[in-house]
VOBA-1610 file (N, C-alpha, C; in pm, whole numbers, padded with zeros to 5 digits, always signed):
BEGIN
Unk+02324+02418+00162Unk+02245+02296+00162Unk+02102+02322+00207Unk+02079+02438+00271Unk+01943+02467+00315Unk+01847+02482+00198Unk+01898+02540+00089Unk+01809+02558-00025Unk+01769+02426-00086Unk+01852+02322-00076Unk+01815+02190-00125Unk+01702+02131-00041Unk+01709+02153+00089Unk+01603+02106+00178Unk+01471+02172+00142Unk+01472+02303+00125Unk+01349+02375+00094Unk+01298+02343-00045Unk+01388+02321-00139Unk+01346+02286-00274Unk+01280+02148-00277Unk+01341+02050-00210Unk+01279+01917-00208Unk+01149+01918-00128Unk+01141+01999-00024Unk+01015+02013+00049Unk+00907+02075-00037Unk+00945+02176-00118Unk+00847+02239-00207Unk+00799+02140-00313Unk+00891+02058-00366Unk+00851+01956-00463Unk+00756+01856-00399Unk+00784+01818-00275Unk+00696+01723-00205Unk+00557+01782-00185Unk+00550+01907-00144Unk+00419+01971-00122Unk+00345+01987-00254Unk+00414+02030-00358Unk+00350+02048-00489Unk+00302+01915-00546Unk+00385+01812-00536Unk+00345+01681-00588Unk+00228+01623-00509Unk+00226+01646-00379Unk+00114+01599-00298Unk-00014+01672-00334Unk-00004+01803-00355Unk-00123+01879-00398Unk-00173+01832-00533Unk-00081+01803-00624Unk-00122+01752-00756Unk-00185+01614-00743Unk-00132+01534-00651Unk-00188+01400-00630Unk-00331+01409-00579Unk-00357+01503-00491Unk-00490+01515-00433Unk-00593+01571-00532Unk-00548+01643-00632Unk-00642+01706-00725Unk-00660+01629-00855Unk-00590+01518-00876Unk-00605+01440-00999Unk-00730+01354-00991Unk-00799+01342-01103Unk-00920+01259-01110Unk-00889+01115-01147Unk-00785+01093-01224Unk-00747+00958-01264Unk-00655+00898-01160Unk-00677+00771-01128Unk-00600+00706-01023Unk-00452+00692-01059Unk-00423+00662-01185Unk-00282+00644-01224Unk-00208+00778-01219Unk-00273+00886-01257Unk-00209+01018-01248Unk-00176+01049-01102Unk-00272+01021-01014Unk-00249+01046-00872Unk-00134+00960-00819Unk-00125+00836-00866Unk-00016+00748-00821Unk+00120+00799-00866Unk+00127+00852-00988Unk+00255+00907-01036Unk+00299+01025-00949Unk+00206+01113-00918Unk+00243+01227-00833Unk+00275+01183-00690Unk+00208+01078-00642Unk+00240+01028-00509Unk+00380+00968-00504Unk+00420+00900-00610Unk+00557+00847-00616Unk+00659+00960-00613Unk+00633+01067-00689Unk+00724+01182-00688Unk+00728+01245-00550Unk+00613+01253-00484Unk+00610+01311-00349Unk+00692+01228-00251Unk+00679+01096-00259Unk+00757+01009-00170Unk+00907+01019-00200Unk+00943+01030-00326Unk+01084+01049-00360Unk+01137+01182-00308Unk+01052+01285-00312Unk+01094+01416-00259Unk+01117+01409-00109Unk+01033+01337-00039Unk+01053+01321+00105Unk+01183+01245+00131Unk+01213+01144+00047Unk+01339+01071+00062Unk+01459+01163+00041Unk+01451+01250-00058Unk+01561+01346-00081Unk+01574+01440+00038Unk+01462+01480+00096Unk+01466+01567+00214Unk+01538+01497+00330Unk+01506+01370+00351Unk+01575+01295+00456Unk+01725+01285+00426Unk+01760+01263+00301Unk+01901+01249+00264Unk+01976+01380+00287Unk+01912+01492+00255Unk+01978+01622+00269Unk+02002+01656+00416Unk+01911+01617+00505Unk+01930+01652+00646Unk+02020+01553+00720Unk+02072+01452+00648Unk+02170+01362+00709Unk+02116+01230+00756Unk+02010+01182+00695Unk+01953+01051+00732Unk+01942+00963+00608Unk+02056+00915+00556Unk+02050+00836+00433Unk+01981+00701+00452Unk+01987+00645+00573Unk+01921+00517+00597Unk+01769+00532+00587Unk+01715+00637+00647Unk+01572+00662+00639Unk+01531+00695+00495Unk+01617+00765+00423Unk+01587+00795+00283Unk+01582+00668+00200Unk+01675+00575+00226Unk+01673+00448+00153Unk+01550+00367+00188Unk+01510+00367+00316Unk+01386+00298+00353Unk+01265+00359+00286Unk+01263+00490+00276Unk+01152+00560+00210Unk+01140+00517+00064Unk+01253+00509-00004Unk+01251+00471-00145Unk+01213+00324-00161Unk+01274+00237-00081Unk+01251+00093-00097Unk+01110+00054-00056Unk+01066+00100+00060Unk+00937+00055+00112Unk+00821+00131+00050Unk+00823+00263+00058Unk+00707+00340+00014Unk+00705+00359-00137Unk+00809+00422-00192Unk+00809+00451-00335Unk+00825+00324-00417Unk+00877+00218-00357Unk+00894+00093-00429Unk+00780-00003-00407Unk+00781-00072-00295Unk+00689-00183-00273Unk+00543-00141-00264Unk+00513-00040-00184Unk+00373-00003-00164Unk+00313+00057-00291Unk+00390+00136-00364Unk+00336+00195-00486Unk+00316+00089-00594Unk+00402-00011-00600Unk+00380-00122-00693Unk+00250-00194-00659Unk+00226-00211-00530Unk+00100-00273-00486Unk-00019-00188-00528Unk-00012-00057-00510Unk-00122+00031-00553Unk-00145+00022-00703Unk-00037+00018-00780Unk-00052+00011-00925Unk-00115-00122-00966Unk-00077-00232-00899Unk-00141-00361-00927Unk-00290-00357-00896Unk-00327-00293-00787Unk-00469-00282-00754Unk-00544-00204-00860Unk-00487-00095-00907Unk-00551-00017-01012Unk-00563-00099-01140Unk-00459-00178-01170Unk-00464-00261-01290Unk-00567-00373-01277Unk-00585-00426-01157Unk-00681-00534-01138Unk-00826-00486-01142Unk-00848-00359-01119Unk-00983-00304-01127Unk-01018-00275-01273Unk-01028-00378-01350Unk-01057-00364-01492Unk-01203-00327-01510Unk-01228-00216-01576Unk-01363-00166-01591Unk-01418-00187-01731Unk-01360-00276-01809Unk-01411-00306-01943Unk-01362-00209-02047Unk-01455-00175-02142Unk-01418-00088-02255Unk-01374+00050-02208Unk-01440+00100-02104Unk-01403+00231-02051Unk-01260+00229-01999Unk-01219+00119-01937Unk-01082+00107-01886Unk-00981+00106-02000Unk-01014+00040-02111Unk-00923+00037-02226Unk-00905+00178-02283Unk-01015+00253-02293Unk-01005+00390-02343Unk-00922+00477-02248Unk-00940+00458-02118Unk-00862+00536-02022Unk-00714+00500-02030Unk-00684+00370-02043Unk-00544+00329-02051Unk-00476+00384-02175Unk-00549+00392-02286Unk-00489+00449-02407Unk-00466+00599-02390Unk-00551+00666-02313Unk-00529+00809-02289Unk-00411+00833-02196Unk-00375+00735-02113Unk-00262+00751-02023Unk-00129+00749-02097Unk-00127+00698-02217Unk-00002+00687-02292Unk+00037+00817-02359Unk-00044+00922-02344Unk-00011+01051-02404Unk+00106+01114-02330Unk+00200+01171-02403Unk+00318+01232-02338Unk+00282+01351-02249Unk+00172+01419-02278Unk+00132+01536-02200Unk+00105+01498-02054Unk+00056+01377-02031Unk+00025+01334-01895Unk+00151+01315-01811Unk+00262+01283-01873Unk+00387+01255-01801Unk+00468+01382-01775Unk+00427+01496-01825Unk+00507+01618-01815Unk+00529+01662-01670Unk+00423+01667-01591Unk+00436+01712-01452Unk+00527+01623-01368Unk+00501+01490-01365Unk+00590+01405-01286Unk+00735+01407-01336Unk+00757+01420-01467Unk+00894+01421-01518Unk+00968+01548-01473Unk+00900+01662-01476Unk+00964+01787-01433Unk+01000+01781-01285Unk+00906+01734-01201Unk+00934+01727-01058Unk+01042+01624-01027Unk+01040+01510-01096Unk+01143+01408-01075Unk+01280+01458-01123Unk+01283+01538-01229Unk+01410+01593-01276Unk+01470+01690-01174Unk+01382+01768-01108Unk+01432+01858-01003Unk+01494+01776-00891Unk+01427+01669-00850Unk+01481+01584-00744Unk+01611+01517-00786Unk+01618+01469-00909Unk+01741+01405-00957Unk+01856+01506-00960Unk+01827+01628-01001Unk+01930+01732-00999Unk+01980+01761-00858Unk+01888+01761-00762Unk+01929+01781-00622Unk+02021+01669-00575Unk+01982+01545-00605Unk+02064+01431-00559Unk+02202+01436-00622Unk+02211+01464-00753Unk+02341+01472-00818Unk+02425+01586-00761Unk+02361+01698-00729Unk+02434+01811-00670Unk+02489+01773-00533Unk+02407+01709-00452Unk+02452+01670-00318Unk+02567+01570-00327Unk+02554+01472-00416Unk+02658+01371-00428Unk+02787+01430-00486Unk+02777+01521-00582Unk+02897+01581-00641Unk+02966+01674-00541Unk+02889+01742-00460Unk+02947+01835-00365Unk+03006+01764-00243Unk+02948+01647-00211Unk+02993+01576-00092Unk+03131+01516-00109Unk+03165+01475-00230Unk+03294+01413-00251Unk+03293+01269-00206Unk+03410+01207-00197Unk+03414+01065-00162Unk+03378+01035-00017Unk+03406+01128+00076Unk+03382+01098+00217Unk+03249+01151+00265Unk+03189+01243+00196Unk+03061+01301+00241Unk+03086+01426+00323Unk+02995+01522+00312Unk+03012+01648+00384Unk+02903+01671+00488Unk+02823+01569+00517Unk+02719+01587+00616Unk+02781+01591+00754Unk+02731+01681+00838Unk+02789+01698+00971Unk+02771+01573+01056Unk+02653+01518+01058Unk+02629+01396+01136Unk+02541+01303+01056Unk+02591+01185+01032Unk+02515+01085+00957Unk+02445+00995+01057Unk+02317+00976+01037Unk+02238+00892+01126Unk+02233+00753+01066Unk+02285+00655+01139Unk+02290+00518+01091Unk+02173+00434+01138Unk+02169+00308+01095Unk+02059+00220+01132Unk+02049+00195+01283Unk+02163+00189+01352Unk+02159+00164+01496Unk+02094+00279+01571Unk+02125+00401+01530Unk+02064+00517+01594Unk+01914+00523+01567Unk+01873+00486+01446Unk+01730+00485+01415Unk+01659+00381+01500Unk+01718+00261+01512Unk+01658+00156+01593Unk+01650+00193+01740Unk+01754+00255+01792Unk+01753+00296+01933Unk+01647+00403+01958Unk+01627+00491+01862Unk+01524+00595+01879Unk+01384+00535+01868Unk+01366+00445+01772Unk+01233+00388+01753Unk+01191+00301+01871Unk+01283+00223+01924Unk+01249+00133+02033Unk+01295+00185+02169Unk+01324+00313+02174Unk+01358+00378+02300Unk+01244+00471+02340Unk+01264+00601+02321Unk+01161+00696+02364Unk+01034+00692+02278Unk+01042+00638+02157Unk+00925+00637+02068Unk+00859+00500+02059Unk+00883+00414+02155Unk+00829+00278+02150Unk+00677+00277+02147Unk+00614+00359+02230Unk+00468+00363+02234Unk+00411+00409+02100Unk+00473+00507+02038Unk+00427+00555+01907Unk+00440+00448+01799Unk+00550+00374+01802Unk+00570+00267+01704Unk+00466+00158+01722Unk+00438+00121+01847Unk+00338+00017+01873Unk+00198+00063+01836Unk+00166+00190+01862Unk+00034+00242+01823Unk+00020+00245+01671Unk+00126+00282+01602Unk+00121+00282+01456Unk+00104+00141+01402Unk+00169+00043+01464Unk+00153-00096+01418Unk+00012-00146+01443Unk-00049-00110+01554Unk-00187-00150+01581Unk-00284-00082+01484Unk-00254+00044+01450Unk-00338+00115+01352Unk-00329+00049+01215Unk-00208+00009+01175Unk-00193-00061+01048Unk-00262-00197+01050Unk-00255-00268+01162Unk-00323-00396+01173Unk-00475-00378+01165Unk-00527-00275+01231Unk-00671-00247+01221Unk-00712-00212+01079Unk-00628-00137+01008Unk-00658-00106+00868Unk-00656-00230+00781Unk-00563-00322+00809Unk-00556-00446+00733Unk-00681-00531+00754Unk-00724-00544+00880Unk-00845-00622+00909Unk-00967-00555+00846Unk-00975-00423+00854Unk-01087-00352+00792Unk-01088-00367+00642Unk-00972-00361+00577Unk-00965-00380+00433Unk-01007-00520+00393Unk-00970-00618+00475Unk-01011-00755+00446Unk-01163-00769+00453Unk-01223-00713+00556Unk-01367-00725+00571Unk-01443-00646+00465Unk-01389-00534+00423Unk-01455-00457+00317Unk-01442-00524+00181Unk-01332-00594+00160Unk-01306-00651+00028Unk-01351-00794+00009Unk-01385-00865+00116Unk-01421-01005+00098Unk-01558-01017+00035Unk-01579-01128-00032Unk-01702-01151-00106Unk-01800-01227-00017Unk-01914-01166+00009Unk-02016-01232+00090Unk-02107-01313-00002Unk-02119-01443+00028Unk-02206-01531-00049Unk-02329-01559+00037Unk-02445-01533-00019Unk-02569-01555+00056Unk-02594-01705+00068Unk-02610-01752+00191Unk-02637-01894+00215Unk-02786-01911+00243Unk-02841-02027+00209Unk-02981-02051+00243Unk-03000-02051+00394Unk-03123-02026+00435Unk-03155-02015+00578Unk-03120-02143+00654Unk-03145-02259+00593Unk-03120-02385+00663Unk-02971-02405+00688Unk-02884-02365+00594Unk-02740-02383+00613Unk-02685-02287+00717Unk-02747-02169+00734Unk-02699-02074+00833Unk-02718-02124+00975Unk-02820-02205+00995Unk-02849-02252+01130Unk-02799-02394+01155Unk-02723-02450+01062Unk-02663-02581+01084Unk-02756-02697+01050Unk-02867-02672+00984Unk-02959-02780+00948Unk-02921-02826+00808Unk-02892-02953+00795Unk-02852-03007+00665Unk-02973-03070+00601Unk-03014-03017+00487Unk-03135-03066+00421Unk-03106-03142+00294Unk-02981-03149+00252Unk-02955-03219+00127Unk-02956-03370+00148Unk-02970-03443+00042Unk-02985-03588+00052Unk-02857-03656+00098Unk-02743-03599+00066Unk-02618-03664+00105Unk-02593-03652+00254Unk-02670-03574+00324Unk-02648-03556+00465Unk-02706-03667+00551Unk-02798-03746+00499Unk-02857-03852+00580Unk-02776-03980+00565Unk-02787-04068+00664Unk-02706-04189+00668Unk-02749-04294+00566Unk-02877-04303+00536Unk-02927-04412+00452Unk-02951-04366+00310Unk-02868-04283+00256Unk-02881-04242+00117Unk-02995-04148+00092Unk-03041-04077+00189Unk-03144-03977+00168Unk-03284-04024+00203Unk-03305-04149+00231Unk-03438-04199+00263Unk-03452-04199+00414Unk-03520-04097+00467Unk-03531-04084+00611Unk-03619-04193+00673Unk-03718-04243+00599Unk-03804-04349+00651Unk-03724-04478+00663Unk-03647-04508+00560Unk-03566-04629+00564Unk-03453-04618+00666Unk-03408-04496+00695Unk-03300-04478+00791Unk-03343-04523+00931Unk-03469-04509+00964Unk-03515-04553+01094Unk-03570-04693+01091Unk-03584-04755+00973Unk-03645-04886+00959Unk-03554-05000+00996Unk-03421-04975+01006Unk-03332-05084+01036Unk-03314-05108+01186Unk-03383-05029+01266Unk-03372-05049+01410Unk-03462-05166+01453Unk-03417-05236+01548Unk-03497-05349+01596Unk-03613-05297+01681Unk-03726-05359+01667Unk-03845-05316+01741Unk-03843-05378+01878Unk-03764-05327+01965Unk-03753-05380+02100Unk-03833-05295+02198Unk-03831-05333+02322Unk-03902-05253+02421Unk-03838-05115+02435Unk-03923-05019+02448Unk-03877-04881+02458Unk-03845-04842+02598
//
């Protein structure tokens, strides 16, 4: 089983290197998905099927779908249409398909060899993962959550659309006609007061 661990680790490293060197965003996303699946297989081989399932569901599933939606929403016009048509070439899919086939072969081998009861020496369940995360690693989990929250706030501020307001609106001065009480006529607005002693 050691060779399965090293093989899935090698696939993860190779897919990550390919992801970092791709110029097109969709190509990089495909290799990143393969890399995340390889890490999930690595977790499964060392006896952590719960963590492997979380890796597939959260990272390779939800987050990568979000990344793909972001890439799709960044429509760049005619150039984007030409790029999308070039993505449909079978040559572009060759690398991710080969690496994913290696991972699928590993998973089938592990499942066929394990039999109905499984042959892993110690299976780590959800309770053990929770006890470890909220036991000795509590500070690390909280720091990671604060880092993710800071990244979320930073992404919001970088992505929001700033609309330039006129100088008068920035300082709370209302200059439009609908802002006055008497229909915009400031002279008439003061004319209805009684001329009494001041």
